[in-house]
DSSP file (Angstrom, degrees, kcal/mol; ACC not computed):
  #  RESIDUE AA STRUCTURE BP1 BP2  ACC     N-H-->O    O-->H-N    N-H-->O    O-->H-N    TCO  KAPPA ALPHA  PHI   PSI    X-CA   Y-CA   Z-CA
    1    1 A X     >        0   0    0      0, 0.0     4,-1.8     0, 0.0     5,-0.2   0.000 360.0 360.0 360.0 -26.3   19.4  -37.9  -23.8
    2    2 A X  H  >  +     0   0    0      1,-0.2     4,-2.7     2,-0.2     5,-0.2   0.873 360.0  57.8 -64.4 -33.7   15.9  -37.2  -25.0
    3    3 A X  H  > S+     0   0    0      1,-0.2     4,-2.4     2,-0.2    -1,-0.2   0.872 105.7  49.5 -66.3 -34.7   15.2  -35.3  -21.7
    4    4 A X  H  > S+     0   0    0      2,-0.2     4,-2.3     1,-0.2    -1,-0.2   0.914 112.2  47.3 -67.4 -40.1   18.1  -32.9  -22.6
    5    5 A X  H  X S+     0   0    0     -4,-1.8     4,-2.2     2,-0.2    -2,-0.2   0.925 113.4  48.2 -69.5 -40.8   16.8  -32.4  -26.1
    6    6 A X  H  X S+     0   0    0     -4,-2.7     4,-2.8     2,-0.2    -2,-0.2   0.954 112.3  48.0 -60.5 -49.7   13.2  -31.7  -24.8
    7    7 A X  H  X S+     0   0    0     -4,-2.4     4,-3.0     1,-0.2     5,-0.3   0.905 110.0  53.9 -62.6 -39.6   14.5  -29.3  -22.2
    8    8 A X  H  X S+     0   0    0     -4,-2.3     4,-2.0     1,-0.2    -1,-0.2   0.919 110.0  47.0 -60.8 -45.2   16.6  -27.5  -24.9
    9    9 A X  H  X S+     0   0    0     -4,-2.2     4,-2.3     2,-0.2     5,-0.2   0.933 110.8  52.1 -64.2 -44.1   13.5  -27.1  -27.1
   10   10 A X  H  X S+     0   0    0     -4,-2.8     4,-2.8     1,-0.2    -2,-0.2   0.946 112.8  44.9 -57.3 -48.4   11.4  -25.7  -24.0
   11   11 A X  H  X S+     0   0    0     -4,-3.0     4,-2.7     1,-0.2    -1,-0.2   0.869 110.0  54.6 -68.9 -33.3   14.2  -23.1  -23.2
   12   12 A X  H  X S+     0   0    0     -4,-2.0     4,-2.1    -5,-0.3    -1,-0.2   0.929 111.6  45.3 -62.2 -43.2   14.5  -22.2  -27.0
   13   13 A X  H  X S+     0   0    0     -4,-2.3     4,-2.8     2,-0.2     5,-0.2   0.955 113.2  49.8 -65.2 -51.0   10.6  -21.5  -27.0
   14   14 A X  H  X S+     0   0    0     -4,-2.8     4,-2.5     1,-0.2    -2,-0.2   0.884 109.7  53.0 -60.3 -35.5   10.9  -19.6  -23.7
   15   15 A X  H  X S+     0   0    0     -4,-2.7     4,-2.3     2,-0.2    -1,-0.2   0.933 110.8  45.2 -59.6 -47.0   13.7  -17.5  -25.1
   16   16 A X  H  X S+     0   0    0     -4,-2.1     4,-2.2     1,-0.2    -2,-0.2   0.867 111.4  52.2 -69.0 -36.0   11.8  -16.6  -28.1
   17   17 A X  H  X S+     0   0    0     -4,-2.8     4,-2.5     2,-0.2    -1,-0.2   0.886 110.3  50.6 -62.3 -42.3    8.7  -15.8  -26.0
   18   18 A X  H  X S+     0   0    0     -4,-2.5     4,-2.3    -5,-0.2    23,-0.2   0.889 110.5  48.4 -61.1 -41.1   10.9  -13.5  -23.9
   19   19 A X  H  X S+     0   0    0     -4,-2.3     4,-2.5     2,-0.2    -2,-0.2   0.908 112.3  46.8 -69.2 -40.2   12.3  -11.7  -26.8
   20   20 A X  H  X S+     0   0    0     -4,-2.2     4,-3.1     2,-0.2     5,-0.4   0.916 111.6  52.2 -63.9 -44.9    9.0  -11.1  -28.4
   21   21 A X  H  X S+     0   0    0     -4,-2.5     4,-2.6    -5,-0.2     5,-0.4   0.938 110.2  49.7 -62.5 -44.4    7.5   -9.9  -25.0
   22   22 A X  H  X S+     0   0    0     -4,-2.3     4,-2.0    15,-0.2     5,-0.3   0.945 114.0  43.6 -54.1 -51.9   10.4   -7.5  -24.7
   23   23 A X  H  X S+     0   0    0     -4,-2.5     4,-1.6     1,-0.2    -2,-0.2   0.939 121.3  37.4 -63.3 -46.8   10.0   -6.1  -28.0
   24   24 A X  H  X S+     0   0    0     -4,-3.1     4,-3.1     2,-0.2     5,-0.3   0.917 115.6  52.7 -74.7 -43.6    6.2   -5.8  -28.0
   25   25 A X  H  X S+     0   0    0     -4,-2.6     4,-1.9    -5,-0.4     6,-0.2   0.943 114.2  42.4 -57.4 -50.7    5.8   -4.8  -24.3
   26   26 A X  H  <>S+     0   0    0     -4,-2.0     5,-2.7    -5,-0.4     4,-0.3   0.899 116.5  49.0 -65.2 -39.4    8.3   -1.9  -24.7
   27   27 A X  H ><5S+     0   0    0     -4,-1.6     3,-1.1    -5,-0.3    -2,-0.2   0.920 109.2  51.7 -60.0 -47.9    6.9   -0.9  -28.0
   28   28 A X  H 3<5S+     0   0    0     -4,-3.1    -1,-0.2     1,-0.3    -2,-0.2   0.847 114.8  42.9 -60.2 -39.7    3.3   -0.9  -26.7
   29   29 A X  T 3<5S-     0   0    0     -4,-1.9    -1,-0.3    -5,-0.3    -2,-0.2   0.398 109.7-119.2 -93.3   7.5    4.3    1.3  -23.8
   30   30 A X  T < 5 +     0   0    0     -3,-1.1     2,-0.4    -4,-0.3    -3,-0.2   0.771  56.8 158.6  68.1  23.3    6.4    3.6  -25.8
   31   31 A X      < +     0   0    0     -5,-2.7    -1,-0.2    -6,-0.2    -2,-0.1  -0.695  16.3 167.1 -90.2 132.8    9.5    2.8  -23.8
   32   32 A X        +     0   0    0     -2,-0.4    -1,-0.1     2,-0.1     3,-0.1   0.473  47.6  91.6-118.4  -7.9   12.9    3.5  -25.4
   33   33 A X  S    S-     0   0    0      1,-0.2     2,-0.3    -7,-0.1    -2,-0.0   0.021  87.2 -74.8 -83.2-168.2   15.3    3.2  -22.5
   34   34 A X        +     0   0    0      3,-0.0     2,-0.3     2,-0.0    -1,-0.2  -0.648  52.6 173.2 -85.0 142.8   17.3    0.1  -21.1
   35   35 A X    >   -     0   0    0     -2,-0.3     3,-1.3    -3,-0.1    56,-0.1  -0.969  43.2-119.3-144.1 153.8   15.3   -2.5  -19.2
   36   36 A X  G >  S+     0   0    0     -2,-0.3     3,-1.4     1,-0.3     4,-0.3   0.559 102.3  83.9 -72.5  -7.8   16.2   -5.8  -17.8
   37   37 A X  G >> S+     0   0    0      1,-0.2     3,-1.3     2,-0.2     4,-0.6   0.800  78.9  69.9 -57.1 -30.9   13.6   -7.3  -20.0
   38   38 A X  G <4 S+     0   0    0     -3,-1.3     4,-0.5     1,-0.2    -1,-0.2   0.636  95.4  52.1 -65.3 -14.4   16.4   -7.3  -22.7
   39   39 A X  G <> S+     0   0    0     -3,-1.4     4,-1.6     2,-0.1    -1,-0.2   0.394  86.0  80.4-104.1   1.7   18.3  -10.0  -21.0
   40   40 A X  H <> S+     0   0    0     -3,-1.3     4,-2.4    -4,-0.3     5,-0.2   0.932  90.8  54.0 -66.7 -44.4   15.7  -12.5  -20.6
   41   41 A X  H  X S+     0   0    0     -4,-0.6     4,-2.5   -23,-0.2     5,-0.2   0.977 113.2  40.3 -55.2 -59.6   16.1  -13.7  -24.2
   42   42 A X  H  >>S+     0   0    0     -4,-0.5     4,-3.0     1,-0.2     5,-0.6   0.905 113.0  56.8 -65.2 -36.0   19.9  -14.4  -24.0
   43   43 A X  I  X>S+     0   0    0     -4,-1.6     4,-2.1     1,-0.2     5,-0.6   0.966 111.9  40.3 -52.2 -54.7   19.5  -15.9  -20.5
   44   44 A X  I  X>S+     0   0    0     -4,-2.4     5,-2.0     3,-0.2     4,-0.6   0.833 117.4  49.5 -67.9 -33.5   17.1  -18.4  -21.7
   45   45 A X  I  <>S+     0   0    0     -4,-2.5     5,-3.2    -5,-0.2     6,-0.2   0.965 122.6  29.3 -68.6 -50.0   19.0  -19.1  -24.9
   46   46 A X  I  <>S+     0   0    0     -4,-3.0     5,-1.4    -5,-0.2    -3,-0.2   0.969 129.2  35.6 -79.0 -54.0   22.4  -19.6  -23.4
   47   47 A X  I  <<S+     0   0    0     -4,-2.1    -3,-0.2    -5,-0.6    -1,-0.2   0.684 133.1  28.5 -78.7 -14.6   21.7  -20.9  -19.9
   48   48 A X  I  X<S+     0   0    0     -4,-0.6     4,-2.2    -5,-0.6    -3,-0.2   0.806 129.2  23.3-102.1 -76.0   18.7  -22.9  -21.1
   49   49 A X  I  ><S+     0   0    0     -5,-2.0     4,-2.2     2,-0.2    -3,-0.2   0.943 129.2  40.6 -63.7 -52.2   18.8  -24.1  -24.8
   50   50 A X  I  ><S+     0   0    0     -5,-3.2     4,-2.3     1,-0.2    -1,-0.2   0.917 113.8  54.0 -67.3 -41.5   22.6  -24.0  -25.3
   51   51 A X  H  ><S+     0   0    0     -5,-1.4     4,-2.2    -6,-0.2    -1,-0.2   0.929 112.1  44.0 -57.5 -50.9   23.4  -25.5  -21.8
   52   52 A X  H  X S+     0   0    0     -4,-2.2     4,-2.2     1,-0.2    -1,-0.2   0.862 111.5  53.9 -68.3 -34.3   21.0  -28.6  -22.4
   53   53 A X  H  X S+     0   0    0     -4,-2.2     4,-2.1    -5,-0.2    -1,-0.2   0.901 109.3  47.8 -59.2 -41.4   22.4  -29.0  -25.9
   54   54 A X  H  X S+     0   0    0     -4,-2.3     4,-2.5     1,-0.2    -2,-0.2   0.912 110.9  51.7 -68.8 -39.5   25.9  -29.1  -24.5
   55   55 A X  H  X S+     0   0    0     -4,-2.2     4,-3.0     2,-0.2     5,-0.2   0.877 105.7  55.6 -59.6 -36.7   24.7  -31.6  -21.9
   56   56 A X  H  X S+     0   0    0     -4,-2.2     4,-2.6     2,-0.2    -1,-0.2   0.962 110.4  45.0 -58.0 -51.8   23.2  -33.8  -24.6
   57   57 A X  H  X S+     0   0    0     -4,-2.1     4,-1.9     1,-0.2    -2,-0.2   0.883 113.7  50.0 -62.8 -39.5   26.6  -33.9  -26.3
   58   58 A X  H  X>S+     0   0    0     -4,-2.5     4,-3.0     2,-0.2     5,-0.5   0.902 110.2  48.9 -66.1 -42.3   28.4  -34.6  -23.1
   59   59 A X  H  X5S+     0   0    0     -4,-3.0     4,-2.1     1,-0.2    -2,-0.2   0.916 109.3  53.5 -65.3 -39.7   26.1  -37.4  -22.1
   60   60 A X  H  <5S+     0   0    0     -4,-2.6    -1,-0.2    -5,-0.2    -2,-0.2   0.877 119.0  33.6 -59.1 -38.4   26.5  -39.0  -25.5
   61   61 A X  H  <5S+     0   0    0     -4,-1.9    -2,-0.2    -5,-0.2    -1,-0.2   0.820 136.7  15.9 -88.9 -29.6   30.2  -39.0  -25.2
   62   62 A X  H  <5S-     0   0    0     -4,-3.0    -3,-0.2    -5,-0.2    -2,-0.2   0.579  80.8-136.5-125.3 -11.0   30.8  -39.6  -21.5
   63   63 A X     << +     0   0    0     -4,-2.1    -4,-0.2    -5,-0.5    -3,-0.1   0.927  38.5 163.3  53.8  54.2   27.6  -40.8  -19.9
   64   64 A X        +     0   0    0     -6,-0.2    -1,-0.1     2,-0.0    -5,-0.1   0.666  29.4 120.0 -80.7 -17.8   28.0  -38.6  -16.9
   65   65 A X        +     0   0    0     -6,-0.1     2,-0.2     2,-0.1     0, 0.0  -0.254  37.7 161.1 -55.0 123.4   24.3  -39.0  -15.8
   66   66 A X    >>  -     0   0    0     -2,-0.0     3,-0.8     0, 0.0     4,-0.5  -0.587  55.1 -74.1-128.2-166.2   24.1  -40.5  -12.3
   67   67 A X  T 34 S+     0   0    0      1,-0.2     4,-0.2    -2,-0.2     3,-0.1   0.764 128.3  44.3 -66.8 -24.7   21.6  -40.9   -9.5
   68   68 A X  T 3> S+     0   0    0      1,-0.2     4,-2.2     2,-0.1    -1,-0.2   0.469  87.2  90.7 -97.7  -1.9   22.0  -37.3   -8.4
   69   69 A X  H <> S+     0   0    0     -3,-0.8     4,-2.8     1,-0.2     5,-0.3   0.922  83.4  54.7 -61.7 -45.1   21.8  -35.7  -11.8
   70   70 A X  H  X S+     0   0    0     -4,-0.5     4,-2.0     1,-0.2    -1,-0.2   0.887 110.2  46.0 -54.4 -44.0   18.0  -35.2  -11.8
   71   71 A X  H  > S+     0   0    0     -4,-0.2     4,-2.3     2,-0.2    -1,-0.2   0.897 113.0  49.7 -67.9 -42.6   18.1  -33.3   -8.5
   72   72 A X  H  X S+     0   0    0     -4,-2.2     4,-2.2     1,-0.2    -2,-0.2   0.926 112.3  46.4 -68.3 -43.7   21.0  -31.1   -9.6
   73   73 A X  H  X S+     0   0    0     -4,-2.8     4,-2.1     2,-0.2    -1,-0.2   0.857 110.8  53.7 -65.3 -35.5   19.2  -30.3  -13.0
   74   74 A X  H  X S+     0   0    0     -4,-2.0     4,-2.4    -5,-0.3    -2,-0.2   0.948 110.5  47.0 -65.8 -44.3   16.0  -29.6  -11.1
   75   75 A X  H  X S+     0   0    0     -4,-2.3     4,-2.5     1,-0.2    -2,-0.2   0.894 111.8  51.4 -56.6 -43.9   17.9  -27.2   -8.9
   76   76 A X  H  X S+     0   0    0     -4,-2.2     4,-2.2     1,-0.2    -1,-0.2   0.878 110.7  47.4 -61.7 -39.1   19.6  -25.6  -12.0
   77   77 A X  H  X S+     0   0    0     -4,-2.1     4,-2.7     2,-0.2     5,-0.3   0.855 110.8  51.5 -78.4 -33.1   16.2  -25.1  -13.6
   78   78 A X  H  X S+     0   0    0     -4,-2.4     4,-2.5     2,-0.2    -2,-0.2   0.911 112.3  47.0 -63.8 -39.5   14.7  -23.5  -10.4
   79   79 A X  H  X S+     0   0    0     -4,-2.5     4,-2.2     2,-0.2    -2,-0.2   0.913 114.1  47.6 -69.5 -42.1   17.7  -21.2  -10.2
   80   80 A X  H  X S+     0   0    0     -4,-2.2     4,-2.2     2,-0.2    -2,-0.2   0.915 115.7  42.5 -63.1 -44.6   17.4  -20.2  -13.9
   81   81 A X  H  X S+     0   0    0     -4,-2.7     4,-2.7     2,-0.2     5,-0.2   0.858 112.5  53.3 -76.5 -34.1   13.7  -19.7  -13.8
   82   82 A X  H  X S+     0   0    0     -4,-2.5     4,-2.1    -5,-0.3    -2,-0.2   0.934 111.3  47.2 -56.3 -46.5   13.8  -17.8  -10.6
   83   83 A X  H  X S+     0   0    0     -4,-2.2     4,-1.8     1,-0.2    -2,-0.2   0.921 113.9  47.9 -56.9 -48.9   16.4  -15.5  -12.0
   84   84 A X  H  X S+     0   0    0     -4,-2.2     4,-2.2     2,-0.2    -1,-0.2   0.876 108.3  52.6 -63.4 -41.9   14.4  -15.0  -15.1
   85   85 A X  H  X S+     0   0    0     -4,-2.7     4,-2.5     1,-0.2    -1,-0.2   0.903 110.3  49.0 -61.9 -42.7   11.2  -14.3  -13.4
   86   86 A X  H  X S+     0   0    0     -4,-2.1     4,-2.6     2,-0.2    -1,-0.2   0.812 107.2  54.7 -69.4 -29.9   12.8  -11.7  -11.3
   87   87 A X  H  X S+     0   0    0     -4,-1.8     4,-2.7     2,-0.2    -1,-0.2   0.912 111.1  46.7 -63.5 -43.8   14.3  -10.1  -14.4
   88   88 A X  H  X S+     0   0    0     -4,-2.2     4,-2.7     2,-0.2     5,-0.2   0.919 111.5  50.7 -60.8 -45.6   10.8  -10.0  -15.9
   89   89 A X  H  X S+     0   0    0     -4,-2.5     4,-2.3     1,-0.2     5,-0.2   0.969 113.8  44.6 -62.2 -52.9    9.4   -8.5  -12.7
   90   90 A X  H  X S+     0   0    0     -4,-2.6     4,-1.6     1,-0.2    -1,-0.2   0.893 114.1  49.5 -55.6 -41.4   12.1   -5.8  -12.7
   91   91 A X  H  X S+     0   0    0     -4,-2.7     4,-2.5     2,-0.2    -1,-0.2   0.879 108.2  51.7 -73.0 -33.2   11.8   -5.0  -16.3
   92   92 A X  H  X S+     0   0    0     -4,-2.7     4,-2.9     1,-0.2     6,-0.2   0.934 110.3  49.1 -63.2 -44.7    8.1   -4.7  -16.3
   93   93 A X  H  <>S+     0   0    0     -4,-2.3     5,-1.6    -5,-0.2     4,-0.4   0.833 111.9  50.7 -66.1 -30.3    8.3   -2.2  -13.4
   94   94 A X  H  <5S+     0   0    0     -4,-1.6     3,-0.4    -5,-0.2    -1,-0.2   0.902 112.3  45.4 -67.0 -45.4   11.0   -0.3  -15.3
   95   95 A X  H  <5S+     0   0    0     -4,-2.5    -2,-0.2     1,-0.2    -3,-0.2   0.900 115.3  45.4 -69.7 -38.8    8.9   -0.1  -18.4
   96   96 A X  T  <5S-     0   0    0     -4,-2.9    -1,-0.2    -5,-0.2    -2,-0.2   0.557 107.4-126.1 -81.8  -2.1    5.8    0.9  -16.6
   97   97 A X  T   5 +     0   0    0     -4,-0.4     2,-0.2    -3,-0.4    -3,-0.2   0.746  44.1 175.9  65.4  26.0    7.7    3.4  -14.5
   98   98 A X      < -     0   0    0     -5,-1.6     2,-0.6    -6,-0.2    -1,-0.2  -0.433  28.6-131.4 -66.8 125.6    6.4    1.9  -11.2
   99   99 A X        -     0   0    0     -2,-0.2     2,-0.3    -5,-0.0    -1,-0.1  -0.721  27.0-166.5 -78.7 118.7    7.9    3.5   -8.2
  100  100 A X        -     0   0    0     -2,-0.6     2,-0.1     1,-0.1     0, 0.0  -0.748  20.4-115.5-105.4 150.2    9.0    0.7   -5.8
  101  101 A X     >  -     0   0    0     -2,-0.3     4,-1.9     1,-0.1     5,-0.1  -0.313  33.2-107.6 -73.0 169.7   10.0    1.2   -2.2
  102  102 A X  H  > S+     0   0    0      1,-0.2     4,-2.5     2,-0.2     5,-0.2   0.841 121.6  55.1 -72.8 -31.7   13.5    0.5   -1.2
  103  103 A X  H  > S+     0   0    0      2,-0.2     4,-2.3     1,-0.2    -1,-0.2   0.927 108.5  46.2 -64.9 -46.0   12.2   -2.7    0.5
  104  104 A X  H  > S+     0   0    0      2,-0.2     4,-2.2     1,-0.2    -2,-0.2   0.845 111.5  51.3 -65.7 -37.5   10.6   -4.0   -2.6
  105  105 A X  H  X S+     0   0    0     -4,-1.9     4,-2.3     2,-0.2    -1,-0.2   0.893 111.6  48.0 -64.1 -42.1   13.6   -3.2   -4.8
  106  106 A X  H  X S+     0   0    0     -4,-2.5     4,-3.2     1,-0.2    -2,-0.2   0.905 110.8  52.8 -65.1 -39.8   15.8   -5.1   -2.3
  107  107 A X  H  X S+     0   0    0     -4,-2.3     4,-2.4     2,-0.2    -2,-0.2   0.894 109.7  46.0 -64.1 -40.6   13.3   -8.0   -2.4
  108  108 A X  H  X S+     0   0    0     -4,-2.2     4,-2.5     2,-0.2     5,-0.2   0.966 117.0  45.2 -65.8 -50.3   13.4   -8.3   -6.2
  109  109 A X  H  X S+     0   0    0     -4,-2.3     4,-2.4     1,-0.2    -2,-0.2   0.882 112.1  52.2 -63.6 -34.8   17.2   -8.1   -6.2
  110  110 A X  H  X S+     0   0    0     -4,-3.2     4,-2.3     2,-0.2    -1,-0.2   0.919 109.5  47.8 -61.4 -43.2   17.4  -10.6   -3.4
  111  111 A X  H  X S+     0   0    0     -4,-2.4     4,-2.1     1,-0.2    -2,-0.2   0.885 113.1  49.7 -69.3 -35.5   15.2  -13.2   -5.1
  112  112 A X  H  X S+     0   0    0     -4,-2.5     4,-2.0     2,-0.2    -1,-0.2   0.891 110.6  49.9 -65.4 -37.1   17.2  -12.7   -8.3
  113  113 A X  H  X S+     0   0    0     -4,-2.4     4,-2.5    -5,-0.2    -2,-0.2   0.909 108.0  52.3 -62.4 -42.6   20.4  -13.1   -6.3
  114  114 A X  H  X S+     0   0    0     -4,-2.3     4,-2.7     1,-0.2     5,-0.2   0.903 109.7  50.9 -58.5 -42.1   19.0  -16.3   -4.7
  115  115 A X  H  X S+     0   0    0     -4,-2.1     4,-2.2     1,-0.2    -1,-0.2   0.886 109.7  49.5 -66.3 -36.0   18.3  -17.6   -8.2
  116  116 A X  H  X S+     0   0    0     -4,-2.0     4,-2.9     2,-0.2    -2,-0.2   0.893 111.8  49.2 -69.4 -37.6   21.8  -16.8   -9.4
  117  117 A X  H  X S+     0   0    0     -4,-2.5     4,-2.6     2,-0.2     5,-0.3   0.918 111.5  46.9 -68.1 -41.9   23.2  -18.6   -6.4
  118  118 A X  H  X S+     0   0    0     -4,-2.7     4,-2.2     2,-0.2     5,-0.2   0.910 115.3  48.2 -62.3 -41.5   21.1  -21.7   -6.8
  119  119 A X  H  X S+     0   0    0     -4,-2.2     4,-1.8    -5,-0.2    -2,-0.2   0.935 113.7  47.0 -67.3 -41.8   22.1  -21.7  -10.6
  120  120 A X  H  X S+     0   0    0     -4,-2.9     4,-2.3     2,-0.2    -2,-0.2   0.934 113.1  46.6 -66.1 -45.6   25.8  -21.2   -9.8
  121  121 A X  H  X S+     0   0    0     -4,-2.6     4,-2.8     2,-0.2     5,-0.2   0.940 114.1  47.8 -62.8 -47.2   26.0  -23.9   -7.2
  122  122 A X  H  X S+     0   0    0     -4,-2.2     4,-2.3    -5,-0.3    -1,-0.2   0.867 110.6  52.8 -63.1 -32.0   24.1  -26.5   -9.3
  123  123 A X  H  X S+     0   0    0     -4,-1.8     4,-2.6    -5,-0.2    -1,-0.2   0.945 110.0  47.6 -66.7 -46.0   26.3  -25.7  -12.3
  124  124 A X  H  X S+     0   0    0     -4,-2.3     4,-2.3     2,-0.2     5,-0.2   0.934 113.2  48.5 -60.4 -47.1   29.5  -26.3  -10.2
  125  125 A X  H  X S+     0   0    0     -4,-2.8     4,-2.3     1,-0.2    -1,-0.2   0.925 113.2  47.3 -59.1 -43.1   28.0  -29.6   -8.9
  126  126 A X  H  X S+     0   0    0     -4,-2.3     4,-2.3     1,-0.2    -1,-0.2   0.889 110.9  51.2 -68.5 -36.6   27.1  -30.7  -12.3
  127  127 A X  H  X S+     0   0    0     -4,-2.6     4,-2.5     2,-0.2    -1,-0.2   0.869 108.7  51.4 -64.8 -39.2   30.5  -29.7  -13.7
  128  128 A X  H  X S+     0   0    0     -4,-2.3     4,-2.4     2,-0.2    -1,-0.2   0.901 109.5  51.3 -65.3 -40.7   32.2  -31.7  -11.0
  129  129 A X  H  X S+     0   0    0     -4,-2.3     4,-1.8     1,-0.2    -2,-0.2   0.925 111.8  45.5 -63.0 -42.2   30.1  -34.7  -11.9
  130  130 A X  H  X S+     0   0    0     -4,-2.3     4,-2.7     1,-0.2     5,-0.2   0.891 110.5  54.6 -70.2 -38.2   31.0  -34.4  -15.6
  131  131 A X  H  X S+     0   0    0     -4,-2.5     4,-2.4     1,-0.2    -1,-0.2   0.868 107.3  49.6 -59.2 -39.2   34.6  -34.0  -14.6
  132  132 A X  H  X S+     0   0    0     -4,-2.4     4,-2.4     2,-0.2    -1,-0.2   0.903 112.3  48.8 -63.8 -43.4   34.5  -37.2  -12.6
  133  133 A X  H  X S+     0   0    0     -4,-1.8     4,-2.2    -5,-0.2    -2,-0.2   0.921 111.3  48.1 -67.2 -41.2   32.9  -39.0  -15.6
  134  134 A X  H  X S+     0   0    0     -4,-2.7     4,-1.9     2,-0.2    -2,-0.2   0.930 112.5  50.1 -67.5 -41.6   35.5  -37.6  -18.1
  135  135 A X  H  X S+     0   0    0     -4,-2.4     4,-1.0     1,-0.2    -2,-0.2   0.897 110.3  49.8 -65.2 -37.6   38.4  -38.6  -15.7
  136  136 A X  H >< S+     0   0    0     -4,-2.4     3,-0.5     1,-0.2    -1,-0.2   0.903 107.6  54.3 -61.6 -42.1   37.0  -42.1  -15.3
  137  137 A X  H 3< S+     0   0    0     -4,-2.2    -2,-0.2     1,-0.2    -1,-0.2   0.851 104.9  54.2 -61.7 -37.3   36.7  -42.5  -19.1
  138  138 A X  H 3<        0   0    0     -4,-1.9    -1,-0.2    -5,-0.1    -2,-0.2   0.769 360.0 360.0 -69.2 -27.0   40.3  -41.6  -19.5
  139  139 A X    <<        0   0    0     -4,-1.0    -3,-0.2    -3,-0.5    -2,-0.1   0.453 360.0 360.0 104.2 360.0   41.4  -44.3  -17.1
C-alpha cells in the first residue's frame, strides 16, 4: 500500500509541475490561445494521483494485488507518461508556433495514441483483476 501512496505523491508533484510549466511557459511566450499543455495538469492529477489513491483504498479493502499487478501498473505508468510527454511536445510546438510536417504531426499523434492504448488496456486488465478480487471476497 505504501507503493500506491508514494506513486500518488509523485503524480501529484508532476501534476503541479505540469500546471506551473503550462502557466509560466505560455505567459513567457505571450501565448493566449488554446494548447494541449493545459491538459497535462488534469491528466496527471486524475490518472496519476487520484488513480493511485483509489488503488490504495481498494487494496486496503479487497487485497487485489497479485503476481501480475506490478507489470500491469508498470504498463499503466508507461502509457500515462508516454501520453503526457506527447501532450507536452505537442503543446510546446503550439506555443512556439513551430511548423511541423504532416509526418511529424502524425508521429506525435501516433505516439500519444499508443500511450492511450497502453493506458487503456492496462486499466482494463487491472479492473478485471480488482473485479475478481471483489467477487472472491463476496464468496
